[in-house]
N, C-alpha and C positions, 0 to 999 in steps of 0.2 A: 432568505430574502427579508429586507426590513419591511415586513408586510403590515398591515392592518391598522385599525384605528385603536389608539391607545385609550379611548374613552368609550363610552357608550356601548359599543359593544357587544362583544361576544358573550353568550350565556355563561355565567359562572365566573366572569372576570370583574364584576362590579367592585369588589373589595380590593382590587390591586392598585388603585390609583386614588387614595384619599387626599384630602386637602392638606393634611399635616406634612411638614417637611422635616428633614433631618435636623435642621437648626431648631425647629419648634419642639419636637418631641423625639429625642435621640433614641429612646428605648423602643419607639414604634417603627424604626427605620426599615427593618427587613420585612416584617410581616405586612406593613401597610403600603409603602411606596416603593415600587421597583426602581425608581430613579434616585433613591436616597443613597448618599455616598457612604461607603464603609461596609464592613462585614456584618452579616446578620448574627443576631444572638440565637435565633432559632435554628433548627436543623436545616441542612442544605436541601434544596428542592431536588427531587429525583425525577428524571424523565422516564416515561414508561418503557422506553427501549434501552435504557442504560442502567447498569447495576450501580447501586449506591456504593460510594467509596468514602469512608470516614476514617479519621485518625484513630488508631487503636492504642492500647496500652504500650508504652515504650516507644511510640511513634508519634510525637507531637507534630502539629502542623508546622511547616517551615516558617521561620521567622523572617520578618521583613529586613532586607539588607543584610542577610547573614553573610559572614565572612568565610573565606576558604577554610580557615582553621577556627572551628568553633571552640569556645572555652569548654572546659570539662563540665559536663552537666550531670546532676544527680536526679534520680526520680523524685517525685513529690514526697513519697513515703520516706525515702532515704534522707531527703533534705529536712524534713520536719523534725525528726528525732534529734539530730545534733543541735538544731536551733533551740529546741526546748532545753537541752542539757546546758547550753551556754547561758540561757536566761536563768536557769535554776542555780547554776554556780555563781553568777553575778549577784543574784538575790541573796544567796547564803552569805557571800562575802560582805554585802551591804549590811545584812542583819548583824553579822559578827562585829563589823566596824562600829555600828550604831551602839552596840552594847559593850564595847570595849574588850571584846574577846574573853571576858571573864577574868583575865589577869594581865598585868603589865608585861610579863615575859612573853606570853602568847601573842599579845598585841604587837610587841616589837618583832617577833618572829614572822607573823603574818604580814606586817607592814613592810618587812624587808624581803624575806625569802618567798612570801606569797606573791608579791609583785614580781620578783625575779622569775618564779614559776609561770605566772601568766604571760610575761614577756617571752619566755623561752617557748611556751606553747604557741604563741603567735609566730615566733621565728620558725619553728618546725613546720607549722601549717603553711606559711608562705613559701618556704623552701620546697616542701613536698608538692604543693600545687604547681610551682614553677617547673619541677622536674617532670611531672606526669601530664601537664596540660599540653605542651608543645605549641601553644599559640604565640602570637607575636607580642603579647603582653607579659610573657614569662619574666623578662628582665625587670619589669616594674615590681613584680612580686618578690623577686630575689632582693631588690633594694629594700622593700618593706621588711623582709625577713632579716636583713642585715641591721636595719634600724632597730627592730625589736631585740636583736641580739645585743646591741649596745645597751639598751635599757636593762636587759637581764643581767649583763655584766655589772653595770653600775649599782643596781639594787643588791646583787650578790655581794659586792665589795662592802656596801653599806651595812648589810646584815652581818658580814664577817666581823667588822669592827664593833657593831652595836650589840650583837647577840653572842658571839663567840668570845671575842676579846674583852667585851664589856667596857669598851672605851668609846669616847666621842670621835666622830669622824673628823680627821684633820682637814683644814681648809687652806689652800686647795688640796684635793686628793685625786687618786686615780679614778675614783667614781665620778668626780666632776668632769674629767676628760672623756670618760665613757658616755656620760649624759650629753656632752657637747656633740658627740658623733651620732646622736639620735636623729637630729634634724637633717643633715646633708643627704644621707641615703633616701630619706623620705621625700625630700625635695626632688631628687633625681627621679624617683619612682613616679611622682606626680607629673614631672615633665614628660616621661615616657607615655603616660596615659593621655596627655593633653593633645588638642588639635594644633598642629603646627601652622603658624601663619603662612599665607601663600604669597605675600607681597611685602615689599619694604615698608609700606605704610602700616600694614598689619603688625609687622615686627615692632615698629615704633610705638604703635598704640598699645601693644602688649607691654612694652617696657614702661611706658608712661602709666598705664593702669597699675602695674606692679609697684611703681614708686608712689603713686597716689595712695594705695592701700598701705604699703609699708610705712610711708612717711606719716600718714594719719595715725596709724597704730603706734608708731614711734613717738609722735608728739604726745598722744594721750598717755602712753606708758611712762614717758620721761616725766611728764607732769605729775603722775601719780606715785611712781616708785623709783624709776631708774635714776633720777637726779640725786636722790638720797644715797643710792648705792654708789654712784660715782663720787659723791662728796665724802662718804665714809671710808672709802678704800683708796684715798689718794696716795698714801705712803706705801702701798703694796701694789705695784703695777700688775703682777701676775694675778693677784686676787681680784684686782679691778677688771682685768681682761676677762677672767673666767666669769665673774659676776655679771658682766654686761653681755658677754658672748651668748650665753644660754638664752636669755630673753630676746636678744636680737634675732637669733636663729629661729626662735619660736614665732617672732613677728614675721620673719621671711616665710616660714612654713604656712602660717595662716593666710598670708598674702597670696601664696600660691594656690591655696585652697579656694580663696574667694575670687581671685583674678583669672585663673585659667579656665578655659572651657574644655571640659573633658569629653572624650568619646563616649557616646551613650548608645552603643549598639545593644541589640536585644539581649545578647548573651552576657555582657559584662556590666550593664547599668547598675544592677543591684550590688554587685561586688564592689564597684568603684564608689558608690554612695556609702556603703558600709565602711569601707576603708577611710573615706573622708570623715565620716562621723567619728570613727575611732581616733584618728589623728587630731581632729578638732577638740575632742574631749580631753585628750592628753595635753594639748597646748593650753586649754582652759585651766586644767589642774595645775599646770606649771605656773600660770599667771597667779592663781590663788596662793600657790606655794611661795612665790616671790613676795607677795604682799604679806603673808604670815611670817616670813623669815625676818622682816624688820622688827616684829614684835616678839620674836622667839616663841611664837604660839604653836609651832608645828611639832607634833609628836607622832611617831610611827604607829600604824594601826588605826588611825582615825578615819573619818568619813572621806577625807581628801584622798586617802589611799584607795578607797573604793572607786573613786572616779578613775584613777590611773588603772586599776585592775579591770574595770569595765572597758576602758579604751583598748587595753591589750587583748581582751577576749573578743571584742568586736573586730579587731584587726586579725585575730586568729580565725574568726568565722567568715571574714570578708571574701576570700577567694572562692568559697563554696556557696556564697549567698545567692548566686544567680541560677543554680541548678534546678531543673525540673519545672520552671515556671513558664507558662505559655504567654505569648504577647497579647495584650488586650488593646482595645481602641484607646483607652485612657493613656496607656503607656506610649502609644504612637503620638498622641497630641502633647505629651509632657515636655518634649524639647522646646516648644514655644515658650513655656513658663521659664525654663532654665535659661533660655537666651535672653529673655527680658530681665531676669535677675542679674545675669552677667553684665548686661548693658547699664543697669542702674548702679552696680557696685562701685565704680569710680566716684560717682556723685555722693553716694552714701559715705564713702571713705573721706571725701572732702568735708562732709558734715561732721564726722568723727574728729577730723583735724581741727575744725572750728571749735568743737567742744573742748578739746585739749588746750587750745590756745586761750579760750575764755577762762578755763579753770586755772591756768597758769597765771593769767593776768589779774584775775580777781582774787586769787588765793594768796598772792605774794605781794610784797611791797614794790618789787621791781620785776620787769619782764625778763625771763630767761632768754639769753641770746640764742642758745641752741634751739629752743622751741621756736623762736622767731625765724631763724634761718631755715629750719626744716619746714615750717608752715609756708614761708615764702616760696620755697622750691615746690611744695605741693600745689600752690596756686599757679605758679609758672607752668608746672606739668599739666594742670587742668586746662590752662589757656592753650598750650601747644596741642593737647589732645583734641580740643574743640576745633582748632584750626585744621589739623590733619583730617579729622572726620568730616569737616565741612568740604574740604577739597575732594576727599574721597566720595562724599555724597554727590557732589557736582559731577564728578567723572561717572559715577554710577547712573546718575539721572540722564546724562548724555548718552551713555551706552544703552540704557533702557529705552530711551526715546528712539535711538537708531534701530534697536532690535524690534521695537514695536512697529516702526514703519516697515522694517524688513518683513516681519511676519504678516503684517496687514496686507502688504503687496502679494505675498505668497498666497494668503487665504483668498483675497479678492481675485487674483489671477489664476487660481486653480480651476481646472475643469470639473473637479469633484465638488459636490455640495457639502459644506460644513455647517452643521446645525448644533446649537447648544440648547439643551432642554433642562428645565428646572426639575426639582423632585416631583412636581405634580404633572410632568409630561408636557408642559407648556413651552413652546419654542421661544427663547429669548434672543437668539441671534441666528440669522440665516445668511450665508454668503451670497454674493451676487450671481454665482454660477447657477442658482436655482432657476433663473429665468431661462437659461439654455437647456437645463436638464428636465425640469418639471413643467416648463412653460408657464410659470407663475412668478411674478416679481417677488423678491426677497422680503420687501416691506409687507406684502400681503400675507406671507406665511408667518411673520413674527406675531406672536400671540395666539397662534393656532395650537390646539392640543394635538400632539403627535398621533394619537389613536385615530383622529378624524381623517388622516391622510392614508391610512393603511387599509388594504383589502380586508373585508370582514372575515373571510376564510383563513387569513393569515394572522389575525389578531392574537388568537390564543397562543400560537407558536412564538410570536414576537415577545409577548409578555412573559412567557415561560423562559425564553432565552435571556431576557434582560434580568429577570429575577434570579436566574441561576448564576449569571455573571456577577451580580451584586453580592450574592451569598458566598462567593469564592474569596480566597485571600487576595489582598491588594497586589500580590506579586503577579497575578494574572492580569497583565497590563491591558489586553484588548480582548474583545469578543467579536465574532463575525456573524452577521445575520443577513439572510436573504428573504425578501418579501416583495409584494406588489404595492406600488404607491400610485395614488390618483394624480394624473397630470392636469394641467390647466385646461386641456381639451376634453377632459372627462375620460380619457383612456387610462388603462392600468399599465404602468411601467414596471418592469422587473428591475429591482434595485438591490445592490449589495452594499451593506453598511458595516463599517468598522466602528465599534463602540469603545470609548475610553471614559474613565472617570474624570470629572472636572468639578472641583470644589464639592458642592452638595448635589450636583446634577451629573449629566452625561453629555459627552460630545459624540455626534454621529458624523462620520465621514462617508458620504453616500456617492455612489456612481451608478449610472444607468448601464445595466447589463442585458437590456432587452435583446439586442442583436446577438449576444453570446447565447442567451437562452434559446432564441429561435434557431440558431445554428446547431446548438446541442440537440434540440428536438429533431431537427432535420437529419442530423447524423444518426440519431437513434432510430428514426424512421427508415433511413437507408440501410441500417444494419439488419432490419427485419422485413424489408420489402424488396421486390425485384424492380430494378431501375427501368426496364423496358416496358413492362405491363402494369406496374404499380401494385401487383398482387403480393400478398405475403410470401416470404421465401421459406425454405425448408426449416430454418430455425424457429420462426414464428409458428409455422404449421405444427411442428412437433410440440411446441409449448402449449398451443391451444388443444392439441390432442391429449396431452397430459392433464390439462385442466378439465377437459370433457370426461376423461376416465375417472378423475377424482370425484366429479360432481354427480356421477350416476347414482340415482336413488334406489334402484332395484337391480335385479340380476339379469334382466332381459337384454338382448343385444340391441341397445338403443344408440350405439355409436358405430358408424360405418365409415370406411375410407375407400374412395374411388381413385384409382391410378389411371390417368389418361395419357396415352401416347399418340401423337399424330402420325398416321401412316402416309407416306409419300411426301412428307415435308422436305426431306433431303433433296428429292428431285426438284421441287420448286426452288429451294435455296440455290441449287447448283445451276439451274437453267435461267432463272429470273434474276438472281443476284441476292446478296445478303440484305439489301435495303428492302426489297419486296418481302423477303423472308421475315424480317423484323416486323413489317406492317401486318403480315399474315398472323404472326404470333400475337400481336396486340389485339387484332380483331377476334382471334380465337379466344383470347382471355376474356374479352368483353362478352362474347357469346356464352362462355362458361359461367361468368358472373351473373348474367341475366337469366340463366336456366336453373339456378339453384334457389333454395328457399332462403328467407331472411334468417340470419343466425348461422347458416352454413358457411364454411370457409373454403375459398378457392385459392390455391397457391401454385406458383410456378417453381418447380424443383430444379430446372435447368434445361437448356436446349429446348426440345419440343415435348417435354414431360411436364404434366400438371397433376395436381392431387386435389381432391375434394373431401372435406371432412363434414360428414352428415351427423348432426347431433339433435337430440330432442324428439324422442318417441318415433324413431324411424325403424320400420320392420323390413323384412326381406322384399316384400312386394313393392313397397314405396321406394326402396333403394334401387331396385331394378328399373322402376319407372323413371326415376331421376337419371339413372345411367343412360337409358335409351333416349331420353330427352337431350342429354348432353351429346350423345353420339350423333343424333340427327342435327343438332345445332352446329356442331363442328364440321360435319360432312357437307353442309350446304356450300354452294359455290361462292368463291371470293373474287371480287372484281378489284384488281390492283394494277395500277399503271396502265389502265386501259385494256387489260387482258384478264381473262377468266382463269382461275386456278382452283384446283380441287384437292382436298386431302380427306382422309378418313380418320377414324378414331378407334383404337383398340383400348378397351377399358377393363380393368380388373377390379373386383369388389372383394373386400374383406370386412367381416363383422367382428366386433369385439366380443370375445368369449366371456361367459359369466365368470366373475371372480378375478378378472385381470385388474392390475393396478396401473397407475400412471407411468410406471417404468416400461410398460408394454407398448407405448405409443409408436416407438421406432419399429418394433416387431410387426405391429399392425400395418404400417406403411410398407414394410418389406413383403408382407403377405399379399397385399394388393398388387405390388410390383410383380410378384410371381404369377398371380392370376392374369395380369396384363400380358406377360410373355406367353402364357398359355393361349390367350386369345389370338395373339399374333401367329402362333404356331398352327392354330386351327383355321387360318385363312384371313385374319385381320378384319377390321371393321365390324367388330362384334364385342359383346360383353361376356365376361367369364367370371365365375365366382371361385374364390379361393377354397381349396380343400387341403387337409393335412398331407395328402399324398404328394402334392406339389413340393412341399418342403422336404419330404422324405426323398423324392427324386433329386432335388437339388443337393441334398446332403450326399446322396450316392455319387452324383456327378463330381461333387467337390472332392470327395475321398478318392475317386478314380483319377481325377486331375492331379491330385497330390502324388498319388502312386506313379502316374505317368511321368511327372516331373522327375521323380527319383529314377525311374527306369531309363529315361533318355540320358540322364546324367551318368548313371552307373553302367550303361551299355547292356541292358537286360533284353534287348530285342535281337531277333534272329530273322534271317531271310529265307523264304521258301520259294520254289519255282513251280509253275504249272505249265505244261507243254501247250503250245499253240499248233494245231494240226491242220494240214492241207486237207480240205474236205473231199477233194477229188482223188488224191493219191494215198491219203492216210499217213503221209510222212510228217515228221516233226519239223515245222517251219520256223519255230521260234519258242522263246520262253517268256512267261510273264512273272516278274518278280513281285512277291507280296511279303509284307512285314508281319511278323508274329511276335507277340509279347509273351515271354516265358515267365509265368507267375511264380510266386514263392512255392506253390504246390507242384511245380513242374509242368503245369498245363500251358499249352500254346493258345493264346487268345487271338481270335480273328480280328481283322481291321474294324469290323462293325462294332466290336465290343470296346474299342479304345480310341479309334480315330475321331469319333464324335467328341470325346472328351478333350482331345488335342486341340480341336477348334481351329482358329486361325491365328493363334498367337505365335510367339517365338518358339514354343515347343514343337508346333507343327512344322515350322520351317527347319528346325534342327533335325526333326525326324526325316523330313524329305531329303535333306542333304546327306544324312546317314544312309538312306536307302540307295541313293545314286552312287555313293562311294562304294558301298558293299556290292551292289550289282555289277559295277565295273570291275572291281577286284576279283570277284568270283568268276565272272565271264573270262577274264584274262587267265586265271588259274585253270579254268576248265578247258580252254582251248577250243578248237573247232571254229565253225563259221556261223553258228546259230546266233541271231540277234536276241538281246534281252530287253524286255519292255518294262519300264518303270512308270507307274501311274502317279501323276502329280496334279494337284488342284491349281486353278488359275492364280489364286493368291500366293501359293508357294512358288509358282514359276516367276511371278513378278517380285518376289522378295529379294532383297539385296544379298548378293554373294552366292546365290544358288548356281547361276550359270558359270561363274568363275570356279566354283568347286567342281562342277561337272567337267569343265575343260581341264582343270588340274588333275583330276583323277584319270582321265583318258591319257594324258601325257605321262603321268607317274607309272601307270600300269601298262602303258604301250598297247592299248586296245584301240583298234580302228573305230573311228566315230560311227561308221555304218553299222556296227554291232550294238549300238545303244539306240533304243527307241523310247521316246517320251510320249506317254499317253496323257492327253489333256482330259482329266476326269472332271466330274461334276460335283465332287465333294466340296463343301463350303459354298460361298456366294457365287452365283453365276456371273456370266459376262455382263449381262444387262444391269445387274445390281452391284457392280463393283464400284471402286472408288472413281472419282472424277478422272476422265480420260483413261480409265482402266483398260478398255479394249485396245486403245492405241498402244499402251505400254506392253500389253500382252502380245500384240502382233510384232512389236519390235523384238521382244525376247525370243519368240518363235523363229523370227527371221535370223537371229543370231545363231540359234541352234541349227537351223538349216544350213547356214554357212559353214558350221563346223562339220557337217555331214551326218548329224544326228537325225534319225527318222522320227516322224511326228504322226500320231494317231489321234483322231478326234472322236471322243466318246459322247453318247447322248445327243446325237444330232436331232434337232426338232423339239427337244425338251426345253424346260425353263432355263437350264444352264447355258444352252447353246442354240440361239435362234438361227433360222436358216439365212437370215439377212447378213449374218456375220461370216458365213462360210466362204464367201468370195475373198475375204481379207486374210484368212488363215492359211498359211503355207503348209498344209498337212499332206501326208502321203497315203493315209488310209482312213476309212470310216469304220466305226464300231457300233454294232447294234447292242443296246444295253440289255441287261438281264431281264428287265420287266417286259420287254417286247418278246424276247425269246421264250419266256415262261408261258405266255398265253398264245403262243403261235398256233398250237394244234386246236385250241378251242374257239378262238376268236378270228372270224373272217376279217374284221377290221384291222387287227394286228398283223394278219398275213398281208393285207393290202398295204399297210404302213411299212412293213419290212420290205416288201417288194419295191415300193417307191424309193425308199432310202437306198436299197441296193442298186436300183437302176440309176439313181443320181450318181452314185459312186462310179459305176461303170462308164457313164457318159463323161464324167470328169477325169477318167483315167486313174481312179484311186482304188487301192486294195480295199476289200471289205472283210470285216472280222465280226464274228458273233460270240458274245460272252454268255456263259450259263448253259452250254449245250450239255445237258445231263442225260438225255435218252437218245436211242438210235433214231426214233421217229423225228425228233427235232433236227438231228443231223441230216436226215434224208430230205426233209422239207426245205431246210436252208440250202442244201446243195441244189435242189430243184429250182429254188428262187434265184440262184446265181451267186450265192455267198461263197467266197473262195477259202476262208479259213474259219476255224472254230476252236473254242476253248471251253472246257467244262469237265464234269465228272465222267461223262461218257468216254472220254479219252484217257484222262488220268487226273487224280486229285493233286492238290499242291503237295510237294514232297521236298524232303531235305536233300542235301547235296549228295549223300551216299546213294539214296534211292534214285535220284536223278541220273547219276553216273551209270547205274545198272540199266535204267531204262534206255539211255542213249546207246549203251553197248549192245543191248538186245535189238534196238532199232537198226543199228548199223549191220549187225549180223544178218537180220532178216532181209535187209536191203541187198547185202552181198549175195545171199542165197537166191534171192529173186533174180539178181543179175546173172 
């Protein structure tokens, strides 16, 4: 955010905005004013949260405007040594030339072959750089190498005549032609390095500038020397052409050097400048040589040769001159000087032409026609250039005016606020959009210090971001800052600003993001809070739990978690509707929030489950007191939609054990959840504390559930049958099928040991389907007429596909439906606590079984699973006394009365009666006296496998036949 007041101020920021600007004190720009333009000389600022990144050895900071193909660079250490060697060699040659080399022969040798060696060195250097660099300037260096090669050839031929043959060089000679080819490749190389004009007017100006320079130099040179050369060689055209061609090419070369504007990228600026100096020095020595040649004053090995030698060595060093040097601010600003020099060059050339004209007019009795013609053409070229530039300037002025109007309309019509601040942080321009964004007129903001607009809490961050942006390279075009800014109404607006450099100050492009910040805050709130109740959700609850576990100062259990589940909420939701259910949850959440201490956290985990985090010196007694207060508050009556509704609360408590860390927050919540389920198991509407045995029991059930899953899939179950006996005759009247699980140790586990783990999920349904299919198959294989009874829970009966599986099994094994009896057991949820409309669905399934001819037995009449009110709707054929009633029949008069009532109801309704768990003769006698018709239990026979059952049935038939 573009926050804070850039003045006054946050503590410790007084020195960040001094009065000096970049223009006043350049060296003070980075440490003093964060709004100064340019890179800092000091170290880059480091944010406390960000690691420092600085250029290391061999990794210079990226240069401004770097091209895709960087010129070959040397490290500073590698670049310094060759430079010193070049300087040393030049100084030694200069010293030798100054003292005449000690002898005329050595002077001739060094003046000829020494120059040839220096030129050959320049040739090899330029060719080598062109091969290894791979940049787009390689062609220019090849041309410079070819130019140096021509010089080497010319000096070598000269030395051959003078030092080897001992003869004077003929005129003209091959050396003269070699020297003539020095200038053309150099001119081509300079053209390759120059900036190409982008328009016809620029091309015309370039041509005129070239002629202005060349004509001026030609006028001066003609007046000084070339006129005498032309008059002295009139009888030898070839000699005249050679004598004039060389200085004219030199004039053209120096014109190129002065007139062309060269590319000055960071990588090749030093190289180009060094090459230009070398070529200029060579041309200057050529001019001096031409002047001395008229007086026959030139001899090999003199100081003039030192100038040529230094020019060749500079050209040899030129390709490598830019290696390893980092860009400085002075080098960035240098192109302005070069552009000014290039602009003034044509006028300076005209002055040189004037000097030549005056020298020719005053030094001779009559004016040279050639000088007059050339001077006139120079004047005409200057007039044409001024006309072209005037027209070009007018076009540029019109285009600039158009662009200025265009950008002004863009700035003034933009919805973003555009502000320009000077190096002192004072606003010098503010766009009209400020009235709509800040509620303050733009004129009122002009002259205001930017820090005065920013929120004090954001000031330090804003200053640090601005300072860090200014200390970075200018290639980092923008920076983005967010902060709060005071509006005209005195409110704080969230503003996002894009910062750019502008001359010596900064441009801020600001937009109001208050709505986005509010939306972002709302989204963050929604991510950690429940939409219905406004309470923290599970994620925020666990986050605060981890923070509480980290902040514990001692080892005592001062952090506790309460897991709250609403008992009976589902009934309210189903009967009164979801709208009422949501209102009840909101009221329950409010009551929970009002019942805890300040600093405690109440969260909704989902559905009707809540959690409470108790922190800050809570002990066991206080935790139970708060839990009881929560239970009482939640259990109070709710008046919703004009009706009273009541729910209860089962609460589990878990305390943080000593030594646990923040990673145990989820485990602590899980422990409270286990304690809550234990409270439900013990009767609901109560508080229960977690103990490690609960987790052990959960782990045992989980392991058993996993084993059961494998057993169902792998077919590890077997079916046993227990006879159902007629209590009056003692004959076997039917069979009760029971599932057994054959464990890995070969033991058969009873239903009580694994059916609870099966629960009400898919595995229980799959087990029920398997029991029905096995019972039907074995009954068909066994033959006879005895019906087989399969015990199924209401949830299994209403599961999809079970009835179709039973019907398919009866048809597949061709077993009469009357030989299959389904016992409606009480395993799992009872009828009254089933799913919505669960009783109606169960009645429909039983009616369908009845249509198939399957017998139906109702178990547990009068208990929680099967209320008496539902008996009239169930199409059953028999009632069954549960084991609990039969077990206490001999000791309890109440149970005998209850059994007698149930049996009497069965007789009056015309239903068969069956008793389960008849394990003693006394129980069989009492049941027979009470009118029970059939019994099942250990008194008659235990559950047995198929082989034992076949033997029992054979013995029973034999005894019956004998009795007959």
